C-alpha positions in Angstrom: 179.7 23.4 -88.7 178.2 26.9 -87.8 176.1 25.3 -84.9 178.2 22.6 -83.7 179.1 24.7 -80.4 175.6 25.4 -79.3 173.4 22.5 -80.5 171.0 21.7 -77.7 167.5 22.5 -77.0 167.0 24.3 -73.7 164.0 22.2 -73.0 166.2 18.9 -73.0 167.4 17.3 -69.7 171.0 18.1 -70.2 173.7 17.9 -67.3 172.2 17.2 -63.9 173.8 18.1 -60.9 174.3 15.9 -57.6 172.4 17.5 -54.6 174.6 20.3 -52.9 177.1 20.3 -55.6 175.7 23.4 -57.8 177.2 25.7 -55.3 180.6 26.8 -57.0 178.7 27.2 -60.3 175.7 29.2 -58.9 177.3 31.3 -56.1 181.2 31.6 -57.4 180.8 31.2 -61.2 183.5 28.8 -61.2 183.7 27.3 -64.7 184.7 23.9 -63.8 182.5 21.5 -62.8 184.3 18.0 -61.7 183.1 14.7 -62.7 182.1 13.4 -59.3 179.7 16.6 -59.0 177.6 14.9 -61.7 174.9 12.9 -61.3 173.8 12.1 -64.7 173.7 13.4 -68.3 170.4 12.7 -70.1 171.4 13.5 -73.5 172.8 11.0 -76.2 174.6 14.1 -78.1 176.2 15.6 -75.3 179.8 15.4 -76.2 180.6 18.2 -77.9 177.3 20.0 -77.7 176.5 23.3 -75.5 174.0 21.8 -72.8 172.1 23.3 -69.8 173.5 22.3 -66.8 170.7 22.0 -63.9 171.0 21.6 -60.2 169.4 18.8 -58.8 165.9 20.4 -58.6 166.1 20.8 -62.0 166.3 24.4 -62.4 169.3 25.4 -65.1 172.1 27.3 -63.6 173.9 27.7 -66.7 175.4 26.3 -70.0 178.3 24.3 -70.4 180.1 21.5 -72.3 180.4 18.0 -71.3 183.8 15.8 -71.3 182.8 12.7 -70.2 186.5 11.1 -70.0 187.9 14.1 -68.2 188.0 14.8 -64.4 186.5 18.1 -65.4 183.2 16.9 -66.7 181.9 20.2 -67.7 183.2 23.4 -68.9 180.9 26.0 -68.2 180.3 28.9 -70.6 177.2 30.8 -69.0 175.8 31.1 -65.8 172.1 32.0 -66.2 169.1 30.0 -67.6 169.3 32.1 -70.8 171.0 30.3 -73.5 174.1 32.2 -75.1 173.3 33.6 -78.6 174.3 31.6 -81.5 177.6 33.8 -82.2 178.7 33.9 -78.3 181.9 32.3 -79.4 182.7 35.0 -82.1 181.6 37.6 -79.4 184.2 36.4 -77.1 186.9 36.2 -79.3 186.5 39.6 -80.5 186.4 40.9 -77.2 189.7 39.1 -76.3 191.3 40.3 -79.4 190.2 44.1 -78.8 191.3 43.7 -75.4 195.1 42.8 -76.7 195.1 45.6 -79.3 194.3 48.0 -76.2 197.7 46.4 -74.2 200.4 48.6 -76.5 202.5 45.4 -76.5 205.9 45.8 -78.0 205.4 42.9 -80.1 203.6 41.1 -83.2 203.0 38.4 -81.3 200.5 37.6 -78.3 197.8 35.7 -76.9 194.6 36.4 -78.3 192.4 34.0 -76.2 193.6 32.5 -73.0 191.0 29.9 -72.5 189.0 30.4 -69.2 190.6 33.9 -68.7 188.9 35.0 -71.7 185.5 33.2 -70.8 186.2 30.4 -73.7 187.2 27.4 -71.7 189.1 24.6 -74.0 190.4 27.3 -76.5 193.8 28.7 -76.7 194.9 31.2 -79.7 198.0 32.8 -80.3 199.0 35.0 -82.8 202.8 34.7 -84.4 202.8 37.8 -86.8 201.0 36.2 -89.8 199.8 33.3 -88.3 197.1 32.3 -85.7 197.8 29.1 -83.7 194.5 27.4 -82.3 195.0 24.9 -79.7 191.8 22.9 -79.1 191.4 21.3 -75.5 188.2 20.0 -75.9 186.0 18.0 -78.5 183.3 21.0 -78.4 186.4 23.3 -79.6 187.7 20.7 -81.8 184.2 20.6 -83.6 184.0 24.2 -84.2 187.5 25.0 -85.7 186.0 25.7 -89.0 183.8 28.2 -87.2 186.9 29.7 -85.2 189.2 29.9 -88.4 186.3 31.6 -90.5 185.9 34.2 -87.7 189.9 35.2 -87.7 190.7 35.5 -91.3 187.1 37.4 -91.4 188.8 39.7 -88.6 192.2 39.7 -90.4 192.2 39.0 -94.0 195.4 37.0 -95.0 195.7 35.5 -92.0 196.9 32.0 -92.0 195.3 29.8 -89.4 197.4 26.5 -88.0 195.7 24.1 -85.6 198.5 22.7 -83.1 197.1 19.6 -81.5 197.9 18.9 -77.6 198.7 15.5 -77.0 197.5 15.7 -73.6 194.1 16.8 -73.9 194.0 14.8 -77.2 194.2 11.8 -75.0 191.9 12.7 -72.7 189.2 14.2 -74.9 190.0 11.8 -77.5 190.2 14.6 -80.0 191.0 13.4 -83.8 192.5 16.3 -85.4 196.3 16.4 -86.4 198.3 19.5 -86.4 198.3 21.4 -89.7 196.9 24.7 -91.5 193.4 25.0 -91.9 193.7 28.4 -93.3 196.8 29.3 -95.9 199.8 27.2 -96.0 203.8 27.2 -95.2 206.3 25.5 -93.5 204.9 25.6 -89.9 207.4 28.5 -88.9 207.4 32.1 -88.9 209.6 35.2 -87.8 208.4 37.3 -85.2 209.4 40.7 -83.6 209.9 41.1 -79.8 211.2 44.4 -78.4 214.1 45.3 -80.7 214.9 41.4 -81.6 213.3 39.0 -84.1 213.1 35.3 -83.5 212.3 32.6 -85.7 209.0 30.4 -84.0 208.4 26.6 -85.0 204.8 26.2 -84.1 204.4 23.0 -85.9 207.2 21.4 -83.6 207.8 23.5 -81.0 207.2 23.6 -77.2 203.1 24.7 -76.3 202.4 26.5 -79.6 206.0 27.2 -80.2 206.8 30.0 -78.1 206.5 31.0 -74.7 204.5 34.4 -74.9 203.8 34.3 -71.2 207.2 35.6 -70.4 207.4 38.4 -72.8 207.4 41.0 -69.7 209.9 39.2 -67.7 212.1 39.0 -70.8 211.9 42.7 -70.8 212.8 43.1 -66.9 215.9 40.4 -67.4 217.2 42.3 -70.5 217.2 45.6 -68.6 219.1 43.9 -65.8 221.7 42.4 -68.2 223.4 45.5 -69.4 227.1 45.1 -68.9 226.6 41.8 -67.2 227.1 38.3 -68.0 223.9 35.8 -68.2 223.6 31.9 -67.6 220.1 31.2 -69.2 218.8 27.6 -68.1 216.4 25.9 -69.8 216.9 28.4 -72.6 214.6 26.5 -75.3 215.1 28.8 -78.5 216.9 31.5 -76.8 214.3 34.8 -76.2 215.7 35.4 -73.2 219.5 35.4 -74.6 218.6 37.6 -77.6 216.7 39.9 -75.7 219.7 40.3 -73.1 222.2 40.5 -75.9 220.2 43.2 -77.6 220.1 45.2 -74.3 224.0 45.1 -73.9 224.7 41.7 -72.3 228.6 41.1 -72.5 228.4 37.3 -72.4 224.9 34.8 -72.9 225.2 31.4 -72.0 222.0 29.4 -72.9 221.7 25.7 -71.5 219.3 23.5 -72.6 218.9 19.8 -73.5 217.4 20.0 -77.0 219.8 20.6 -79.7 216.9 21.5 -82.2 215.8 24.1 -79.9 219.5 25.4 -79.6 220.0 25.6 -83.1 216.7 27.5 -83.6 217.9 30.0 -81.1 221.4 30.3 -82.6 219.6 30.8 -86.1 217.7 33.9 -85.1 220.7 35.6 -83.9 221.3 36.7 -87.6 217.9 38.3 -88.0 218.6 40.9 -85.6 220.9 43.5 -86.9 223.7 44.3 -84.4 223.8 41.2 -82.5 227.1 39.5 -82.5 227.4 35.7 -82.5 230.4 36.0 -80.4 227.9 37.2 -77.6 226.4 33.7 -77.3 227.4 30.1 -76.1 224.8 27.8 -76.9 225.5 24.5 -74.7 223.7 21.1 -75.2 223.5 19.6 -71.7 221.3 18.4 -68.7 220.9 21.4 -66.5 221.3 20.0 -63.1 224.3 18.3 -64.6 225.6 21.6 -66.2 225.3 23.2 -62.7 227.6 20.7 -61.0 230.7 22.6 -62.1 229.3 26.2 -63.6 231.3 29.5 -64.3 230.1 32.4 -62.1 227.8 34.7 -63.6 225.8 37.9 -63.1 222.4 37.1 -63.9 220.7 33.9 -63.7 217.3 32.7 -65.3 216.0 29.4 -64.5 212.3 28.5 -66.3 212.4 24.9 -66.2 209.4 22.9 -67.6 206.5 21.6 -65.1 207.9 19.8 -62.6 204.7 18.2 -61.8 201.4 18.1 -63.8 199.4 16.3 -61.0 198.9 16.6 -57.3 200.7 13.5 -56.6 203.9 14.5 -58.2 203.8 17.7 -56.2 206.1 16.6 -53.5 208.7 15.6 -55.7 208.5 18.8 -57.9 209.0 21.1 -54.8 212.5 18.9 -54.0 213.5 19.7 -57.6 212.8 23.6 -57.4 214.5 23.4 -54.0 217.8 21.7 -55.5 217.3 23.9 -58.7 217.4 27.1 -57.1 220.2 26.4 -54.5 222.4 25.7 -57.4 221.3 29.0 -59.3 221.7 31.2 -56.3 225.5 29.8 -55.5 226.5 30.4 -58.9 225.8 34.2 -58.8 228.5 36.5 -58.2 228.1 38.9 -55.4 225.3 41.6 -56.2 224.0 39.2 -58.8 220.3 38.8 -60.0 218.4 35.4 -60.4 214.9 35.0 -61.9 213.5 31.7 -60.8 210.3 30.4 -62.2 207.7 27.7 -61.9 205.1 26.8 -64.5 203.7 23.6 -62.4 199.9 24.7 -62.0 199.9 22.4 -58.6 202.5 24.6 -56.8 200.7 27.6 -55.5 202.5 31.1 -55.1 202.8 30.7 -51.3 204.3 27.3 -51.8 206.8 28.6 -54.5 207.8 31.3 -52.3 208.6 29.4 -49.3 210.8 27.1 -51.4 212.5 30.0 -52.8 213.1 31.3 -49.5 214.2 27.9 -48.4 216.8 27.7 -51.4 218.4 31.1 -50.3 218.9 29.8 -46.8 220.2 26.5 -47.9 222.4 28.3 -50.6 224.4 30.1 -47.6 223.9 33.4 -49.6 222.2 36.6 -48.0 219.2 36.9 -50.2 216.5 39.5 -50.8 213.2 39.0 -52.8 212.8 42.0 -54.8 209.7 41.4 -56.9 206.8 38.7 -57.6 206.6 37.7 -61.3 203.6 37.0 -63.4 202.5 35.9 -66.7 202.4 38.9 -69.2 199.1 40.9 -69.5 197.9 39.0 -72.7 197.4 35.5 -70.4 194.6 37.0 -68.1 193.1 35.1 -65.4 189.4 35.2 -64.5 188.6 36.2 -60.8 186.4 33.1 -60.5 189.0 30.9 -61.7 192.4 31.5 -59.9 193.4 27.9 -61.1 194.1 29.7 -64.5 197.2 31.2 -62.9 200.0 28.7 -63.6 203.4 30.9 -64.0 205.2 32.0 -61.0 208.4 33.7 -60.6 210.5 35.8 -58.2 213.4 38.3 -58.7 216.2 37.5 -56.1 219.3 39.5 -55.1 221.9 37.6 -53.4 225.4 39.5 -51.7 
């Protein structure tokens, strides 16, 4: 298993690109090679192995993992003719983890590895207090899970390691491993700390790896804006925004989500933080769009919906959905209110998202100002050569 991520001879033919298609890799060090750019793969053991990537003239321009069933056929891990060292995976995890430890995050839970953002394509690792949740997106990463778990436990003795299967990538990459512990054991959940609250995270059954770590900094900003105010928390999931706002001094917090289990998890977390009062919270199981047909006024509204579009063909429909949602959010605010509006649809870029927010403000009939552009927190880095790695976009909006 030790060599499963780097098992190819540099003398082998490897992955050969079509003539004229090596530019993004050679000049920009872009980590993705699309299937239409690949001329051929001359290696029977290509799936799961680290292979040389060659231009049409045969010269090695880098090394990558081959995914035969994916639109992204090759994920690059190096951009030189020299093969990465045997411990390149461990080196990069260690570097990524060291960076997080320097960031001074007010939490015991954060993203250790953010795939291409940490030069480890196909790998996401989230730390939740005493448990590392590893999410493989490719066969290459899946083949090296034992190696990854061994390294994590060596770096932090006593750490539990849970593998979380992502059904989308499992289908595309034909992954075989099921979710479960590969080091240690437990019930698939743990309690984390963020700011001055504690929350239960269900990484076995929850969304993504169990929690939205990317919104941590935005939750802090929202909480500071809620002192003495009422908050409407839409698409609330397990209520992290609600708990942070209540701890900061919000007088009433209404959380709306279609998932009863998510709301129950949030409601259960209230008792984990001394000082939070149950009567501050209202938990509403409902479709958000239906709820917004007759809402009460509030001082702050947060809308962080699931992706409205995962593919480009869904983009136009997603934009209409965001426009409708954000209009209703701005209309529900009291004069002087604040809206925190988000999109995690990767196919919607920042300029387009800003246009949608601006158009929603016009159609809402409110006088609005865009105060601050919002991003994922700093433990979700984006490689300069891979702008596609940025997916979370947001705006803080003030209305009269």
